N, CA, C and O of each residue as an XYZ file, in Angstrom:
976
protein
N     130.012    119.770    150.849
C     129.334    118.508    151.092
C     127.885    118.595    150.614
O     127.355    119.691    150.434
N     127.239    117.434    150.407
C     125.865    117.414    149.945
C     124.942    117.744    151.106
O     125.020    117.088    152.144
N     124.061    118.749    150.969
C     123.126    119.087    152.042
C     122.224    117.901    152.363
O     121.945    117.086    151.484
N     121.761    117.792    153.619
C     120.940    116.652    154.018
C     119.699    116.478    153.173
O     119.282    115.349    152.916
N     119.087    117.595    152.724
C     117.852    117.478    151.958
C     118.053    116.834    150.599
O     117.075    116.499    149.930
N     119.302    116.651    150.172
C     119.565    116.055    148.872
C     120.029    114.598    148.976
O     120.517    114.028    148.000
N     119.881    114.014    150.134
C     120.372    112.664    150.329
C     119.380    111.594    149.872
O     119.669    110.404    149.990
N     118.216    111.994    149.351
C     117.264    111.054    148.778
C     116.974    111.474    147.348
O     117.308    112.586    146.941
N     116.351    110.578    146.584
C     116.053    110.902    145.203
C     117.281    110.784    144.335
O     118.196    110.019    144.641
N     117.304    111.545    143.246
C     118.434    111.503    142.317
C     119.044    112.886    142.188
O     118.377    113.899    142.396
N     120.329    112.910    141.841
C     120.985    114.192    141.577
C     121.025    114.477    140.080
O     121.051    115.634    139.660
N     121.030    113.409    139.277
C     121.000    113.547    137.813
C     120.066    112.480    137.255
O     120.110    111.319    137.660
N     119.222    112.898    136.320
C     118.333    111.943    135.661
C     118.148    112.360    134.202
O     117.729    113.482    133.919
N     118.459    111.461    133.290
C     118.255    111.692    131.858
C     117.264    110.660    131.344
O     117.381    109.471    131.642
N     116.289    111.120    130.572
C     115.244    110.228    130.057
C     114.972    110.539    128.588
O     114.659    111.675    128.233
N     115.094    109.516    127.736
C     114.746    109.657    126.325
C     115.518    110.736    125.596
O     114.964    111.443    124.755
N     116.819    110.868    125.920
C     117.620    111.978    125.398
C     118.092    111.715    123.971
O     118.543    110.620    123.636
N     117.975    112.747    123.144
C     118.595    112.771    121.826
C     119.123    114.178    121.600
O     118.406    115.161    121.793
N     120.403    114.268    121.182
C     121.017    115.574    120.956
C     121.969    115.503    119.775
O     122.932    114.736    119.793
N     121.704    116.297    118.755
C     122.603    116.399    117.614
C     123.852    117.176    118.016
O     123.773    118.175    118.730
N     125.006    116.704    117.547
C     126.256    117.410    117.858
C     127.234    117.321    116.683
O     128.446    117.426    116.871
N     126.707    117.129    115.476
C     127.498    117.035    114.244
C     128.322    115.745    114.185
O     129.358    115.700    113.523
N     127.864    114.701    114.875
C     128.483    113.395    114.764
C     127.763    112.537    113.740
O     126.878    113.017    113.031
N     128.140    111.271    113.663
C     127.492    110.381    112.712
C     126.031    110.166    113.052
O     125.197    109.983    112.164
N     125.724    110.189    114.342
C     124.347    110.064    114.823
C     124.212    110.927    116.063
O     125.224    111.320    116.642
N     122.996    111.235    116.489
C     122.838    112.024    117.713
C     123.358    111.264    118.937
O     123.455    110.037    118.925
N     123.683    112.000    119.972
C     123.927    111.372    121.262
C     122.576    110.962    121.826
O     121.677    111.790    121.977
N     122.440    109.683    122.136
C     121.197    109.170    122.693
C     121.470    108.537    124.059
O     122.413    107.762    124.221
N     120.637    108.876    125.024
C     120.660    108.246    126.341
C     119.221    107.870    126.669
O     118.375    108.740    126.875
N     118.951    106.574    126.716
C     117.575    106.143    126.981
C     117.168    106.445    128.415
O     116.095    106.997    128.658
N     118.023    106.086    129.361
C     117.699    106.314    130.773
C     118.974    106.274    131.599
O     119.765    105.336    131.495
N     119.162    107.283    132.407
C     120.289    107.309    133.340
C     119.835    108.001    134.608
O     119.334    109.124    134.554
N     120.001    107.357    135.735
C     119.658    107.929    137.034
C     120.877    107.788    137.941
O     121.415    106.693    138.107
N     121.306    108.906    138.526
C     122.450    108.906    139.442
C     121.970    109.353    140.807
O     121.424    110.446    140.954
N     122.173    108.507    141.807
C     121.775    108.812    143.172
C     122.861    109.620    143.870
O     124.014    109.595    143.440
N     122.519    110.336    144.939
C     123.537    111.065    145.706
C     124.648    110.142    146.164
O     124.385    109.072    146.714
N     125.886    110.550    145.942
C     127.039    109.770    146.375
C     127.384    108.580    145.515
O     128.355    107.877    145.796
N     126.601    108.334    144.456
C     126.853    107.180    143.594
C     127.962    107.475    142.595
O     128.118    108.612    142.150
N     128.731    106.448    142.243
C     129.833    106.586    141.295
C     129.559    105.701    140.087
O     129.522    104.476    140.207
N     129.369    106.315    138.927
C     129.064    105.582    137.696
C     130.038    105.996    136.603
O     130.499    107.136    136.560
N     130.340    105.055    135.725
C     131.168    105.338    134.552
C     130.413    104.875    133.315
O     129.725    103.855    133.342
N     130.549    105.637    132.224
C     129.914    105.286    130.960
C     131.002    105.060    129.922
O     131.779    105.964    129.616
N     131.049    103.851    129.387
C     131.960    103.512    128.299
C     131.237    103.693    126.969
O     130.059    103.361    126.843
N     131.957    104.223    125.976
C     131.381    104.348    124.644
C     131.124    105.772    124.201
O     130.589    105.991    123.114
N     131.495    106.753    125.024
C     131.364    108.156    124.645
C     132.718    108.666    124.162
O     133.657    108.764    124.952
N     132.828    108.990    122.873
C     134.078    109.587    122.410
C     134.140    111.034    122.888
O     133.222    111.506    123.559
N     135.224    111.744    122.544
C     135.426    113.079    123.106
C     134.292    114.052    122.767
O     133.789    114.713    123.676
N     133.865    114.173    121.502
C     132.758    115.093    121.221
C     131.459    114.691    121.923
O     130.714    115.550    122.394
N     131.191    113.386    121.991
C     129.994    112.915    122.688
C     130.078    113.217    124.177
O     129.087    113.615    124.790
N     131.258    113.029    124.759
C     131.434    113.290    126.186
C     131.229    114.767    126.498
O     130.600    115.111    127.499
N     131.755    115.638    125.647
C     131.558    117.075    125.851
C     130.078    117.431    125.761
O     129.579    118.224    126.558
N     129.378    116.847    124.793
C     127.943    117.088    124.658
C     127.193    116.588    125.887
O     126.281    117.249    126.383
N     127.589    115.409    126.373
C     126.963    114.837    127.560
C     127.133    115.767    128.765
O     126.165    116.034    129.477
N     128.338    116.256    128.999
C     128.599    117.159    130.115
C     127.773    118.437    129.970
O     127.222    118.934    130.953
N     127.688    118.962    128.770
C     126.904    120.177    128.554
C     125.418    119.950    128.829
O     124.735    120.838    129.339
N     124.923    118.764    128.493
C     123.531    118.436    128.785
C     123.297    118.317    130.286
O     122.324    118.858    130.811
N     124.184    117.612    130.974
C     124.005    117.373    132.405
C     124.065    118.675    133.199
O     123.346    118.829    134.186
N     124.906    119.601    132.785
C     125.045    120.865    133.513
C     124.038    121.915    133.063
O     124.013    123.018    133.610
N     123.214    121.593    132.079
C     122.237    122.559    131.604
C     122.804    123.619    130.681
O     122.121    124.590    130.358
N     124.059    123.443    130.247
C     124.655    124.403    129.320
C     123.974    124.345    127.958
O     123.963    125.327    127.216
N     123.408    123.188    127.638
C     122.637    123.033    126.406
C     121.439    122.150    126.713
O     121.471    121.371    127.666
N     120.396    122.261    125.924
C     119.182    121.483    126.135
C     119.102    120.356    125.111
O     119.602    120.501    123.996
N     118.483    119.242    125.471
C     118.335    118.148    124.506
C     117.361    118.514    123.395
O     116.466    119.336    123.588
N     117.543    117.893    122.227
C     116.563    118.057    121.151
C     115.279    117.322    121.498
O     114.178    117.770    121.175
N     115.441    116.187    122.160
C     114.301    115.419    122.654
C     114.654    114.859    124.018
O     115.827    114.667    124.341
N     113.620    114.598    124.823
C     113.831    114.036    126.145
C     113.993    115.100    127.208
O     113.804    116.290    126.958
N     114.349    114.647    128.404
C     114.428    115.549    129.554
C     115.651    115.246    130.400
O     115.996    114.089    130.639
N     116.299    116.317    130.847
C     117.398    116.218    131.813
C     116.926    116.870    133.107
O     116.481    118.018    133.105
N     117.023    116.137    134.203
C     116.718    116.691    135.517
C     117.971    116.670    136.366
O     118.681    115.666    136.417
N     118.241    117.780    137.031
C     119.361    117.855    137.959
C     118.829    118.345    139.294
O     118.193    119.394    139.387
N     119.105    117.557    140.327
C     118.592    117.859    141.666
C     117.072    118.011    141.649
O     116.504    118.853    142.344
N     116.433    117.171    140.834
C     114.983    117.144    140.773
C     114.338    118.185    139.886
O     113.111    118.254    139.816
N     115.133    119.001    139.205
C     114.596    120.088    138.385
C     114.997    119.907    136.935
O     116.149    119.598    136.631
N     114.036    120.101    136.038
C     114.319    120.003    134.616
C     115.205    121.175    134.188
O     114.962    122.321    134.565
N     116.234    120.867    133.396
C     117.102    121.954    132.920
C     116.342    122.911    132.004
O     116.741    124.065    131.853
N     115.253    122.444    131.393
C     114.451    123.316    130.521
C     113.746    124.410    131.310
O     113.305    125.404    130.733
N     113.636    124.233    132.635
C     112.938    125.221    133.459
C     113.873    126.298    134.003
O     113.421    127.216    134.686
N     115.177    126.198    133.707
C     116.134    127.211    134.176
C     116.051    128.411    133.235
O     116.426    128.321    132.066
N     115.561    129.523    133.752
C     115.216    130.657    132.891
C     116.272    131.748    132.828
O     116.360    132.452    131.822
N     117.065    131.906    133.859
C     117.989    133.040    133.905
C     119.423    132.566    134.070
O     119.675    131.446    134.514
N     120.351    133.430    133.710
C     121.772    133.089    133.856
C     122.147    132.927    135.316
O     123.007    132.110    135.644
N     121.516    133.692    136.204
C     121.812    133.576    137.629
C     121.395    132.202    138.151
O     122.118    131.589    138.936
N     120.227    131.720    137.715
C     119.775    130.382    138.111
C     120.736    129.323    137.590
O     121.085    128.381    138.302
N     121.157    129.487    136.342
C     122.043    128.489    135.747
C     123.394    128.452    136.456
O     123.936    127.375    136.706
N     123.935    129.623    136.780
C     125.221    129.675    137.475
C     125.139    129.013    138.846
O     126.092    128.373    139.289
N     123.991    129.169    139.519
C     123.809    128.529    140.822
C     123.812    127.012    140.680
O     124.310    126.302    141.553
N     123.254    126.517    139.575
C     123.242    125.076    139.320
C     124.644    124.584    138.979
O     125.094    123.573    139.517
N     125.332    125.286    138.096
C     126.668    124.870    137.669
C     127.634    124.805    138.842
O     128.539    123.972    138.855
N     127.449    125.678    139.828
C     128.325    125.665    140.993
C     128.238    124.359    141.779
O     129.107    124.072    142.602
N     127.202    123.573    141.532
C     127.036    122.314    142.260
C     127.709    121.142    141.530
O     127.658    119.998    141.982
N     128.336    121.453    140.399
C     129.089    120.455    139.639
C     130.574    120.799    139.663
O     130.956    121.969    139.638
N     131.396    119.767    139.711
C     132.825    119.921    139.488
C     133.172    119.155    138.227
O     132.796    117.991    138.085
N     133.886    119.793    137.308
C     134.172    119.173    136.015
C     135.667    118.968    135.856
O     136.450    119.910    135.976
N     136.055    117.728    135.584
C     137.453    117.397    135.313
C     137.570    117.128    133.819
O     137.097    116.107    133.319
N     138.203    118.050    133.122
C     138.286    117.991    131.666
C     139.530    118.718    131.209
O     139.960    119.683    131.840
N     140.107    118.256    130.116
C     141.253    118.972    129.557
C     140.829    120.304    128.947
O     141.674    121.120    128.578
N     139.524    120.521    128.842
C     139.052    121.841    128.411
C     139.245    122.884    129.510
O     139.217    124.086    129.244
N     139.440    122.423    130.743
C     139.697    123.334    131.855
C     141.143    123.818    131.774
O     142.078    123.032    131.930
N     141.316    125.091    131.534
C     142.650    125.649    131.274
C     143.472    125.725    132.558
O     143.004    126.229    133.578
N     144.700    125.219    132.495
C     145.663    125.393    133.570
C     146.607    126.537    133.201
O     146.938    126.733    132.032
N     147.032    127.282    134.213
C     147.950    128.399    133.987
C     149.377    127.883    134.177
O     149.884    127.821    135.297
N     150.009    127.517    133.069
C     151.293    126.829    133.104
C     152.407    127.637    133.750
O     153.327    127.070    134.340
N     152.330    128.951    133.642
C     153.403    129.783    134.175
C     153.298    129.960    135.686
O     154.227    130.462    136.319
N     152.169    129.549    136.265
C     151.953    129.727    137.700
C     152.193    128.423    138.448
O     152.276    127.351    137.849
N     152.301    128.534    139.751
C     152.657    127.390    140.586
C     151.453    126.487    140.863
O     150.310    126.825    140.553
N     151.747    125.340    141.451
C     150.700    124.417    141.879
C     149.743    125.119    142.836
O     148.526    125.039    142.664
N     150.277    125.802    143.837
C     149.422    126.477    144.821
C     148.604    127.583    144.169
O     147.430    127.747    144.498
N     149.187    128.335    143.265
C     148.425    129.396    142.595
C     147.275    128.816    141.780
O     146.166    129.350    141.800
N     147.536    127.728    141.066
C     146.465    127.105    140.282
C     145.366    126.549    141.176
O     144.186    126.635    140.836
N     145.744    125.981    142.316
C     144.741    125.447    143.232
C     144.013    126.540    144.010
O     142.987    126.277    144.637
N     144.531    127.746    143.973
C     143.876    128.875    144.644
C     142.776    129.499    143.788
O     141.907    130.198    144.310
N     142.808    129.254    142.490
C     141.889    129.937    141.578
C     140.405    129.707    141.859
O     139.616    130.625    141.634
N     139.975    128.523    142.341
C     138.551    128.404    142.667
C     138.111    129.326    143.803
O     136.926    129.633    143.932
N     139.072    129.770    144.632
C     138.738    130.571    145.808
C     138.900    132.072    145.585
O     138.214    132.872    146.221
N     139.806    132.456    144.681
C     140.106    133.867    144.469
C     140.826    134.067    143.144
O     141.434    133.138    142.610
N     140.753    135.289    142.617
C     141.549    135.651    141.446
C     142.807    136.408    141.859
O     143.634    136.749    141.014
N     142.952    136.671    143.154
C     144.144    137.343    143.676
C     145.191    136.285    144.006
O     145.199    135.716    145.098
N     146.054    136.040    143.061
C     147.000    134.927    143.246
C     148.460    135.369    143.156
O     149.352    134.523    143.106
N     148.718    136.673    143.134
C     150.102    137.154    143.066
C     150.264    138.371    143.976
O     150.192    139.505    143.502
N     150.484    138.153    145.282
C     150.616    136.839    145.932
C     149.250    136.275    146.333
O     148.239    136.976    146.299
N     149.244    135.006    146.711
C     148.019    134.373    147.198
C     147.789    134.823    148.637
O     148.701    134.718    149.457
N     146.591    135.323    148.969
C     146.313    135.701    150.367
C     146.511    134.517    151.308
O     146.309    133.364    150.926
N     146.910    134.819    152.544
C     147.266    133.761    153.488
C     146.131    132.776    153.721
O     146.361    131.567    153.767
N     144.897    133.281    153.868
C     143.776    132.377    154.156
C     143.495    131.465    152.973
O     143.166    130.292    153.149
N     143.626    132.008    151.762
C     143.409    131.202    150.563
C     144.543    130.205    150.388
O     144.318    129.055    150.009
N     145.752    130.646    150.664
C     146.905    129.744    150.555
C     146.731    128.538    151.476
O     147.086    127.417    151.112
N     146.188    128.770    152.660
C     145.972    127.665    153.597
C     144.959    126.666    153.027
O     145.141    125.455    153.147
N     143.898    127.178    152.410
C     142.895    126.287    151.811
C     143.496    125.513    150.631
O     143.251    124.318    150.467
N     144.285    126.217    149.817
C     144.915    125.557    148.668
C     145.932    124.515    149.119
O     146.066    123.462    148.496
N     146.649    124.809    150.208
C     147.635    123.864    150.730
C     146.946    122.609    151.256
O     147.439    121.498    151.061
N     145.807    122.784    151.921
C     145.038    121.628    152.398
C     144.604    120.772    151.219
O     144.688    119.544    151.266
N     144.139    121.428    150.161
C     143.715    120.717    148.957
C     144.893    119.993    148.312
O     144.755    118.853    147.868
N     146.043    120.649    148.259
C     147.237    120.029    147.673
C     147.623    118.772    148.438
O     147.975    117.758    147.836
N     147.557    118.837    149.766
C     147.865    117.666    150.566
C     146.877    116.533    150.333
O     147.262    115.365    150.286
N     145.614    116.879    150.188
C     144.581    115.873    149.929
C     144.824    115.183    148.592
O     144.520    114.001    148.432
N     145.368    115.922    147.641
C     145.650    115.379    146.314
C     146.951    114.590    146.256
O     147.239    113.938    145.253
N     147.738    114.648    147.326
C     148.982    113.897    147.370
C     150.207    114.672    146.929
O     151.264    114.074    146.726
N     150.099    115.986    146.774
C     151.271    116.797    146.441
C     152.111    117.022    147.696
O     151.576    117.342    148.758
N     153.413    116.856    147.573
C     154.324    117.155    148.669
C     154.539    118.663    148.748
O     154.366    119.371    147.756
N     154.911    119.147    149.912
C     155.115    120.581    150.078
C     156.172    121.106    149.116
O     156.093    122.253    148.673
N     157.151    120.284    148.792
C     158.191    120.705    147.856
C     157.642    120.910    146.437
O     158.277    121.568    145.613
N     156.461    120.344    146.157
C     155.849    120.514    144.831
C     155.092    121.833    144.710
O     154.857    122.299    143.595
N     154.709    122.435    145.811
C     153.797    123.567    145.773
C     154.308    124.740    144.931
O     153.514    125.345    144.211
N     155.613    125.090    144.991
C     156.074    126.232    144.195
C     156.376    125.907    142.737
O     156.707    126.807    141.965
N     156.271    124.643    142.346
C     156.620    124.257    140.979
C     155.640    124.845    139.977
O     154.437    124.915    140.227
N     156.178    125.265    138.839
C     155.325    125.732    137.756
C     154.571    124.542    137.174
O     155.130    123.457    137.015
N     153.310    124.754    136.861
C     152.486    123.672    136.326
C     153.044    123.167    134.998
O     152.857    121.998    134.660
N     153.719    124.018    134.245
C     154.320    123.601    132.978
C     155.344    122.484    133.176
O     155.634    121.743    132.236
N     155.895    122.352    134.384
C     156.903    121.335    134.667
C     156.292    119.985    135.049
O     157.009    118.990    135.155
N     154.984    119.944    135.255
C     154.338    118.731    135.751
C     154.047    117.754    134.622
O     153.886    118.150    133.467
N     153.982    116.463    134.972
C     153.603    115.470    133.978
C     152.075    115.386    133.883
O     151.363    116.073    134.617
N     151.584    114.550    132.984
C     150.147    114.483    132.715
C     149.363    114.057    133.952
O     148.272    114.573    134.195
N     149.899    113.129    134.732
C     149.186    112.646    135.913
C     149.042    113.753    136.959
O     147.985    113.887    137.577
N     150.100    114.549    137.161
C     150.015    115.640    138.129
C     149.087    116.750    137.630
O     148.417    117.401    138.431
N     149.045    116.966    136.328
C     148.115    117.955    135.779
C     146.670    117.490    135.985
O     145.781    118.305    136.230
N     146.444    116.183    135.886
C     145.126    115.646    136.195
C     144.768    115.932    137.649
O     143.630    116.289    137.951
N     145.734    115.778    138.544
C     145.457    116.044    139.959
C     145.102    117.516    140.191
O     144.243    117.823    141.017
N     145.759    118.421    139.468
C     145.417    119.843    139.585
C     143.978    120.071    139.141
O     143.215    120.751    139.827
N     143.609    119.508    138.004
C     142.236    119.674    137.512
C     141.228    119.064    138.486
O     140.162    119.633    138.721
N     141.568    117.914    139.047
C     140.692    117.275    140.021
C     140.530    118.160    141.254
O     139.421    118.341    141.756
N     141.638    118.708    141.737
C     141.575    119.573    142.909
C     140.712    120.792    142.675
O     139.919    121.167    143.539
N     140.855    121.415    141.519
C     140.036    122.592    141.219
C     138.565    122.219    141.112
O     137.694    123.000    141.493
N     138.285    121.009    140.588
C     136.894    120.577    140.463
C     136.272    120.294    141.826
O     135.074    120.505    142.014
N     137.074    119.816    142.781
C     136.566    119.461    144.100
C     136.609    120.610    145.105
O     136.028    120.509    146.186
N     137.283    121.684    144.764
C     137.602    122.734    145.736
C     136.381    123.285    146.458
O     136.433    123.540    147.661
N     135.291    123.469    145.739
C     134.101    124.097    146.330
C     133.049    123.070    146.742
O     131.866    123.395    146.841
N     133.476    121.842    146.980
C     132.614    120.770    147.473
C     131.354    120.583    146.628
O     130.242    120.761    147.125
N     131.525    120.224    145.353
C     130.347    120.012    144.500
C     129.564    118.774    144.920
O     130.095    117.889    145.590
N     128.298    118.723    144.519
C     127.483    117.538    144.773
C     127.787    116.436    143.768
O     127.667    115.250    144.074
N     128.184    116.844    142.557
C     128.439    115.883    141.480
C     129.745    116.233    140.788
O     129.996    117.393    140.463
N     130.572    115.222    140.567
C     131.821    115.370    139.832
C     131.636    114.746    138.454
O     131.244    113.585    138.342
N     131.917    115.512    137.414
C     131.808    115.027    136.040
C     133.213    114.873    135.467
O     133.983    115.833    135.427
N     133.543    113.658    135.022
C     134.868    113.365    134.473
C     134.732    113.174    132.967
O     134.111    112.215    132.508
N     135.311    114.081    132.214
C     135.215    114.068    130.754
C     136.539    113.590    130.163
O     137.447    114.389    129.936
N     136.644    112.278    129.913
C     137.885    111.672    129.423
C     139.063    112.125    130.281
O     140.110    112.526    129.772
N     138.863    112.050    131.599
C     139.849    112.592    132.530
C     141.204    111.918    132.429
O     142.226    112.553    132.688
N     141.232    110.644    132.057
C     142.501    109.899    132.033
C     143.156    109.868    130.654
O     144.140    109.155    130.455
N     142.623    110.629    129.704
C     143.082    110.507    128.313
C     144.578    110.760    128.147
O     145.221    110.110    127.323
N     145.141    111.692    128.914
C     146.561    112.032    128.755
C     147.478    111.264    129.695
O     148.701    111.361    129.594
N     146.892    110.507    130.600
C     147.686    109.766    131.580
C     148.135    108.440    130.966
O     147.338    107.772    130.307
N     149.392    108.048    131.167
C     149.827    106.739    130.660
C     148.868    105.635    131.089
O     148.433    105.595    132.240
N     148.547    104.754    130.173
C     147.512    103.752    130.423
C     147.793    102.927    131.677
O     146.865    102.565    132.401
N     149.057    102.629    131.935
C     149.386    101.813    133.094
C     149.126    102.546    134.411
O     149.066    101.915    135.466
N     148.973    103.867    134.359
C     148.717    104.651    135.570
C     147.252    105.022    135.726
O     146.842    105.483    136.792
N     146.457    104.829    134.680
C     145.082    105.321    134.679
C     144.252    104.717    135.800
O     143.505    105.430    136.469
N     144.376    103.403    136.012
C     143.579    102.752    137.043
C     143.929    103.285    138.430
O     143.052    103.476    139.273
N     145.219    103.523    138.654
C     145.641    104.041    139.971
C     145.008    105.403    140.238
O     144.537    105.671    141.343
N     145.000    106.257    139.224
C     144.406    107.574    139.426
C     142.883    107.501    139.488
O     142.242    108.335    140.129
N     142.310    106.504    138.823
C     140.881    106.279    138.985
C     140.536    105.955    140.428
O     139.539    106.443    140.961
N     141.357    105.135    141.053
C     141.137    104.785    142.463
C     141.287    106.002    143.370
O     140.534    106.163    144.330
N     142.263    106.859    143.063
C     142.461    108.079    143.849
C     141.223    108.972    143.754
O     140.747    109.492    144.763
N     140.710    109.145    142.544
C     139.527    109.990    142.357
C     138.332    109.416    143.109
O     137.599    110.145    143.778
N     138.145    108.115    142.994
C     137.017    107.476    143.685
C     137.128    107.637    145.194
O     136.131    107.902    145.866
N     138.336    107.478    145.733
C     138.528    107.622    147.173
C     138.216    109.038    147.633
O     137.548    109.231    148.649
N     138.701    110.037    146.881
C     138.441    111.426    147.256
C     136.952    111.745    147.182
O     136.413    112.415    148.063
N     136.290    111.268    146.138
C     134.858    111.516    146.000
C     134.082    110.828    147.121
O     133.138    111.403    147.662
N     134.471    109.610    147.472
C     133.803    108.885    148.547
C     133.964    109.610    149.875
O     133.014    109.725    150.649
N     135.166    110.095    150.130
C     135.435    110.789    151.382
C     134.572    112.046    151.519
O     134.176    112.414    152.624
N     134.288    112.692    150.403
C     133.506    113.920    150.428
C     132.006    113.679    150.243
O     131.213    114.613    150.362
N     131.614    112.451    149.956
C     130.203    112.177    149.687
C     129.743    112.715    148.354
O     128.569    113.041    148.181
N     130.669    112.811    147.403
C     130.385    113.394    146.101
C     130.022    112.313    145.090
O     130.747    111.329    144.942
N     128.905    112.494    144.397
C     128.549    111.593    143.303
C     129.464    111.880    142.123
O     130.023    112.971    142.018
N     129.621    110.899    141.229
C     130.415    111.166    140.035
C     129.912    110.356    138.854
O     129.380    109.256    139.000
N     130.102    110.944    137.674
C     129.879    110.257    136.406
C     131.138    110.441    135.573
O     131.574    111.567    135.333
N     131.717    109.339    135.138
C     132.914    109.386    134.303
C     132.569    108.949    132.889
O     132.108    107.828    132.675
N     132.790    109.826    131.931
C     132.674    109.472    130.519
C     134.066    109.107    130.034
O     134.970    109.942    130.064
N     134.250    107.869    129.589
C     135.592    107.391    129.270
C     135.521    106.272    128.236
O     134.463    105.684    128.010
N     136.653    105.991    127.618
C     136.769    104.814    126.748
C     137.752    103.811    127.345
O     138.054    102.791    126.726
N     138.252    104.101    128.546
C     139.257    103.275    129.213
C     138.556    102.394    130.248
O     138.136    102.882    131.297
N     138.431    101.109    129.956
C     137.694    100.222    130.853
C     138.413    100.031    132.189
O     137.759     99.863    133.218
N     139.743    100.053    132.190
C     140.479     99.917    133.449
C     140.219    101.114    134.350
O     139.999    100.961    135.551
N     140.244    102.307    133.764
C     139.944    103.523    134.528
C     138.509    103.477    135.036
O     138.248    103.825    136.188
N     137.578    103.052    134.187
C     136.166    102.970    134.575
C     135.983    102.043    135.764
O     135.273    102.387    136.710
N     136.610    100.873    135.735
C     136.494     99.915    136.832
C     137.039    100.489    138.136
O     136.511    100.214    139.213
N     138.106    101.294    138.031
C     138.735    101.843    139.232
C     137.963    103.012    139.815
O     137.907    103.167    141.034
N     137.368    103.835    138.966
C     136.757    105.073    139.435
C     135.304    104.899    139.853
O     134.778    105.724    140.600
N     134.645    103.842    139.386
C     133.201    103.727    139.583
C     132.802    102.400    140.207
O     133.496    101.393    140.063
N     131.681    102.418    140.899
C     131.102    101.188    141.421
C     130.188    100.539    140.388
O     129.919     99.340    140.465
N     129.708    101.321    139.421
C     128.855    100.811    138.356
C     129.390    101.280    137.019
O     129.538    102.481    136.792
N     129.678    100.352    136.147
C     130.225    100.669    134.831
C     129.179    100.298    133.781
O     128.748     99.148    133.690
N     128.785    101.288    132.998
C     127.757    101.125    131.980
C     128.374    101.258    130.602
O     129.322    102.019    130.405
N     127.833    100.518    129.652
C     128.267    100.627    128.265
C     127.118    101.182    127.443
O     125.989    100.697    127.521
N     127.419    102.206    126.652
C     126.402    102.849    125.825
C     126.286    102.147    124.483
O     127.290    101.893    123.817
N     125.053    101.832    124.088
C     124.751    101.399    122.732
C     124.327    102.650    121.955
O     123.195    103.111    122.107
N     125.220    103.207    121.125
C     124.949    104.507    120.499
C     123.673    104.550    119.672
O     123.004    105.583    119.635
N     123.325    103.466    119.014
C     122.158    103.486    118.134
C     120.854    103.610    118.895
O     119.901    104.221    118.411
N     120.810    103.023    120.103
C     119.570    103.016    120.875
C     119.603    103.924    122.092
O     118.554    104.330    122.592
N     120.799    104.246    122.573
C     120.918    105.012    123.807
C     120.822    104.162    125.052
O     120.852    104.686    126.166
N     120.705    102.855    124.881
C     120.593    101.961    126.026
C     121.923    101.895    126.776
O     122.989    101.796    126.168
N     121.841    101.952    128.099
C     123.005    101.805    128.964
C     122.880    100.490    129.706
O     121.906    100.263    130.423
N     123.863     99.628    129.535
C     123.816     98.336    130.203
C     125.068     98.139    131.043
O     126.171     98.519    130.649
N     124.874     97.541    132.200
C     126.022     97.191    133.027
C     126.678     95.968    132.428
O     126.004     95.037    131.987
N     127.993     95.977    132.415
C     128.687     94.810    131.896
C     128.310     93.589    132.716
O     128.435     93.582    133.941
N     127.850     92.566    132.028
C     127.360     91.387    132.722
C     125.864     91.374    132.869
O     125.287     90.374    133.295
N     125.205     92.510    132.510
C     123.747     92.561    132.537
C     123.219     92.518    133.953
O     123.743     93.203    134.831
N     122.182     91.717    134.192
C     121.592     91.612    135.515
C     120.605     92.721    135.781
O     120.174     93.422    134.865
N     120.241     92.879    137.074
C     119.211     93.836    137.457
C     119.576     95.248    137.060
O     118.736     95.988    136.549
N     120.859     95.640    137.296
C     121.231     97.021    136.995
C     121.124     97.300    135.504
O     120.716     98.392    135.107
N     121.484     96.331    134.680
C     121.333     96.502    133.248
C     119.882     96.734    132.875
O     119.590     97.541    131.991
N     118.960     96.031    133.544
C     117.546     96.230    133.236
C     117.065     97.590    133.713
O     116.264     98.242    133.043
N     117.558     98.018    134.878
C     117.128     99.312    135.411
C     117.544    100.466    134.509
O     116.825    101.459    134.404
N     118.710    100.345    133.851
C     119.229    101.447    133.055
C     118.979    101.233    131.571
O     119.534    101.956    130.744
N     118.176    100.280    131.228
C     117.817    100.078    129.840
C     116.683    100.993    129.435
O     116.262    101.828    130.235
N     116.166    100.866    128.199
C     115.110    101.745    127.739
C     113.804    101.429    128.458
O     112.787    102.073    128.201
C-alpha cells in the first residue's frame, strides 16, 4: 500500500520531455502529473514509444531534454544501482516483455515475486500466491494448470498479479490489452481498475485501445506526438492542466 507520507503531491511528473528512440520523431511529453491513487491512460503511444515511456518513468533511462520526477525526486539524481532498484520496486509493470514461465503452473508463476524457490513452492509463499490468484479471479482448479495452456486474457491476469504482488505505488500498463480479444479488453480494463482502486495504487496505461483506456482510467489523455501535448478528450480544465 502507499505509505501515508506519499498521499500528497505527485507520484510521477514529466516536464518538457524529449527522448530519441529511433522512431520518426522523439517521444515528447510536454507535461504529465500523476497524483497518488490516480488512474490515467495515454492514447497515441505505439509499442516502441510505450516502452520508452515506461523506461523514462522508472528511471531506467534519462530524457534527452526535460525532467522526470518520481515520488518527488528527479530520476537524474539517482546515482547508484541500489538507489535505482529501490525506486523500481515501487512500480509494477504489466507488459508482454515480462516473461512468463510457460512450463510452470499458475501458482508457481504467481509465486515468483515472493521467491525463486518454486519447485516445490514453500507453504507460506503458496498461501500468498493463492490469495493473489483468488483476487485475480482464478478458480482453485486453475492453480495447477500450466501457463502454456492459458489464453491471452488469463496470461494478462498472471502478469497483472505479478505486477501487483508487492503492493507497488504505481502500476504501469504497457499495451497490456494488445493480445486480448478486442471485445474483452474493456472488461479486463475494468478488472485492473478495480484491483488498483482497492489497493490505492496509481496507474498509467499506455495504449492505442480507446475502449480499454475508458475502462481502466478515470482520465484519458491523447498525445499529440509533434508537440508532446496531452489533452483530455473533450478538452476542458483537465486538457488545459496537461497541456504545454
